[in-house]
C-alpha positions in Angstrom: 48.7 4.9 -153.0 45.6 4.9 -155.1 43.4 1.7 -155.1 43.7 -0.8 -157.9 40.2 0.1 -159.0 41.1 3.7 -159.4 44.2 2.7 -161.4 41.9 0.7 -163.7 39.4 3.6 -164.0 42.2 5.9 -165.1 43.5 3.3 -167.5 40.0 2.8 -168.9 39.6 6.5 -169.5 43.1 6.7 -171.2 42.0 4.1 -173.7 39.3 6.5 -174.8 41.8 9.2 -175.6 44.8 7.4 -176.9 45.5 4.3 -178.9 47.2 1.3 -177.4 48.4 -2.0 -178.9 47.2 -4.3 -176.1 44.7 -3.0 -173.6 44.7 -6.3 -171.7 48.5 -5.9 -171.0 48.1 -2.2 -170.3 45.5 -3.0 -167.6 47.6 -5.7 -166.0 50.6 -3.5 -165.9 48.5 -0.8 -164.3 47.6 -3.0 -161.3 50.4 -5.6 -160.9 52.7 -3.0 -159.2 50.8 -3.4 -155.9 51.2 -7.2 -156.1 55.0 -6.9 -155.5 56.3 -9.2 -152.8 59.9 -8.4 -152.5 62.7 -6.4 -154.0 66.2 -6.5 -155.2 68.9 -4.1 -156.3 66.2 -1.9 -157.8 64.4 -1.5 -154.5 60.8 -2.9 -154.6 58.0 -3.0 -157.0 57.5 0.8 -156.7 61.3 1.4 -157.0 61.1 3.8 -154.1 64.4 5.6 -153.3 65.7 8.3 -151.1 66.9 11.6 -152.6 68.2 15.0 -151.5 70.6 13.4 -148.9 67.8 11.2 -147.6 65.4 14.0 -146.8 62.9 13.0 -149.4 61.6 9.9 -151.2 60.4 9.3 -154.8 59.7 6.5 -157.2 62.8 6.0 -159.4 61.3 7.1 -162.7 64.7 7.6 -164.2 65.8 4.0 -163.4 62.5 2.6 -164.7 62.9 4.5 -168.0 66.5 3.4 -168.2 65.4 -0.3 -167.8 62.2 -0.3 -169.8 62.0 2.9 -171.9 62.2 1.0 -175.2 59.8 -1.6 -174.0 57.2 1.0 -173.0 57.1 2.1 -176.7 56.4 -1.5 -177.8 54.7 -3.3 -174.9 51.7 -1.7 -173.1 52.3 -3.8 -169.9 55.5 -1.8 -169.3 53.7 1.4 -170.1 50.9 0.6 -167.8 53.3 -0.2 -165.0 55.1 3.1 -165.5 51.8 5.0 -165.4 50.8 3.3 -162.2 53.9 4.8 -160.6 53.1 8.2 -162.0 49.5 8.0 -160.7 50.8 7.0 -157.2 53.1 10.0 -156.9 50.2 12.2 -158.1 48.0 10.6 -155.5 50.4 11.2 -152.7 50.5 14.9 -153.4 46.8 14.9 -153.9 45.9 13.5 -150.5 48.8 14.9 -148.4 49.3 18.4 -149.9 45.8 19.3 -151.1 43.6 17.5 -148.5 46.2 17.2 -145.7 45.7 13.5 -145.0 47.2 12.5 -141.6 48.3 8.8 -141.6 49.7 9.1 -138.1 46.4 9.4 -136.2 45.4 6.1 -134.7 43.0 4.2 -137.0 43.2 6.6 -139.9 44.9 4.2 -142.3 42.3 1.5 -141.5 39.5 4.0 -142.0 41.0 5.1 -145.4 41.1 1.4 -146.5 37.5 1.1 -145.6 36.7 4.1 -147.7 38.4 2.4 -150.6 36.1 -0.6 -150.3 33.1 1.7 -150.4 34.4 3.9 -153.2 35.5 0.9 -155.3 31.9 0.0 -156.1 31.0 3.6 -157.0 34.1 3.8 -159.4 33.3 0.4 -160.9 29.8 1.5 -161.8 30.5 5.0 -162.9 33.4 4.1 -165.2 31.9 0.9 -166.5 34.8 -1.3 -165.3 34.7 -5.1 -165.9 36.3 -7.9 -163.8 38.3 -9.1 -166.8 41.9 -8.8 -165.8 44.1 -11.5 -167.3 47.5 -12.6 -166.1 49.7 -12.8 -169.2 51.0 -16.2 -170.2 54.4 -16.9 -168.7 54.4 -13.7 -166.7 57.2 -15.1 -164.6 59.5 -14.7 -167.6 58.7 -11.0 -168.1 61.6 -8.6 -167.8 59.5 -6.7 -165.2 60.5 -9.4 -162.7 63.9 -7.7 -162.5 62.3 -5.3 -160.1 60.4 -7.6 -157.8 58.6 -10.9 -157.5 54.8 -10.6 -157.9 51.9 -12.5 -156.2 49.7 -12.7 -159.2 47.4 -15.3 -157.6 46.8 -12.9 -154.7 46.3 -10.1 -157.1 43.5 -11.9 -158.9 41.8 -12.9 -155.6 41.9 -9.3 -154.5 40.5 -8.1 -157.8 37.6 -10.5 -157.6 36.8 -9.2 -154.1 36.7 -5.6 -155.3 33.8 -6.4 -157.6 31.6 -7.9 -154.8 28.7 -5.9 -153.5 29.4 -3.7 -150.4 27.2 -1.9 -148.0 26.9 1.8 -148.5 28.3 3.4 -145.3 29.4 6.9 -144.3 32.7 8.0 -145.9 35.5 8.9 -143.5 37.9 10.8 -145.8 38.1 9.7 -149.4 34.8 10.7 -151.0 33.2 10.0 -154.3 33.8 13.5 -155.3 37.5 13.2 -154.5 37.7 10.0 -156.5 36.2 11.7 -159.6 38.5 14.7 -159.1 41.6 12.7 -158.8 40.7 10.4 -161.7 40.0 13.3 -164.0 43.3 15.0 -163.1 45.3 11.8 -163.4 43.9 11.0 -166.8 44.9 14.5 -168.1 48.4 14.2 -166.7 49.0 10.6 -167.9 47.7 11.4 -171.3 50.3 14.1 -171.6 52.9 11.8 -170.1 52.2 9.1 -172.7 52.6 11.7 -175.5 55.9 12.9 -174.0 57.3 9.3 -173.8 56.1 8.5 -177.3 57.8 11.7 -178.6 61.1 10.7 -177.0 60.9 13.4 -174.3 62.1 12.8 -170.7 58.8 12.5 -168.9 58.0 13.2 -165.3 60.8 14.8 -163.3 61.6 12.9 -160.1 62.7 15.7 -157.8 59.7 17.9 -158.7 57.4 15.2 -157.2 59.6 13.9 -154.3 57.9 13.9 -150.9 59.3 14.3 -147.4 60.3 11.1 -145.7 57.8 11.7 -142.9 55.0 10.6 -145.3 54.2 6.9 -145.6 
């Protein structure tokens, strides 16, 4: 999955292309997905399900649109949440299919997470991001909690840490150029996805973007 900072950068760029009612709620929705701490009948915060007789996985976009399709048109928190899921499935195909990321090699996941820490600072500076995320009042009462519980306190602590200075070290896999490439492509896709949703169209097709279960 893409880092929270990359999700924020994509969201920031989207606000330059499209109009939104409440950017603060849009931004929160775009990052709270990764703060999920449990699931229920809908799976977990990413609504991940098995498809094609268990051979593949995908985020359950259809179920999300069923639950919150009307809310997405009126409340940017729910639109931001949806776009996070879209960006994550795009990211999976970006790193696995285009750049052949191998998470099974010992230490690779840890090295990738270290890349994120290094790249976060670059993305923050390039895209002019601010550490101004706000937890909505009475978030625990939001309908999105039908999907999962969320550790908002931990989310805010993590967000503060992302904005701290870091040492510039050699990149292992996920480079600055890759971050720019992915952000640009994700912004283009998400802008079109928002237009489809607002026009009453179906939106992203789940099976088209499903991945083999061997991927994490």
